[in-house]
C-alpha positions, 0 to 999 in steps of 0.5 A: 497478529498485525497486518504488517506481520500477516503481510510478511507471512504471505511472502516466506521466500523474501528475507524481510527484516526491520532495521534500526540502522537505516539511513534517515529518510529511508523507509524501506529498501528492496534488493535481491529478495531481501526487504528492510523496513525502517524499525523507527516507523510507526506500526501503520506506516510499516504496513504501507512501506512493506507493501510497496517494497513487496511491489518492487519484488513483484514488478521491478528488476534491477537498481532503480535508485537513480530518480533522475532516470524517468524509467526508474521513477515510473518503476517506483510508481508502479511498485507503489500502486501495486502496494495500494492495490494489495493493501487498499483493494476494492474488496477491502474497501467494500469489507469496510463498508459492510462492517460499517467502518465509514469514516477515514479513521475507521477505515485506516484502523481496520486496514492498519494504515495511515490516513496519508496512505489511504488518501494516496491510494484513493487518489490513485483509484480516482485517477485510474477509474475516473472518480467512480467504479462498479465492483461486485455490485457496489458503486465506489466513489473515491473523492470523497470515499463513498460506497453504496450497493447497487 
């Protein structure tokens, strides 16, 4: 079972479907407990998109499609960050280290995400924590990714 499928199972109350008729350029859409994921995406892309759409369910309400509205752009970012913390959590990064997945490619393969998604998540953590953080007796540096026991 893929990470995408496992993530879907965690949210049985949401109507999650892959849609081959989504408009070009639209990866995912959340509306009223329903999520549509562009079926044409690569498998690892779907994981990140689904996490963000679930993030909309968990963090936002109403129509936020008007990106000219600053508040709505902030809600979009909030959902994306929620997805990062769900898919690329600090615990998951430590699990990768403990399993000796040390390259970006290894981490991406293990987490079933794209390198672009991982790099964006690490940029988010870098800003959030100021470059490094301590979590469960590990020091995590985000740029470049480096995890060491303390």
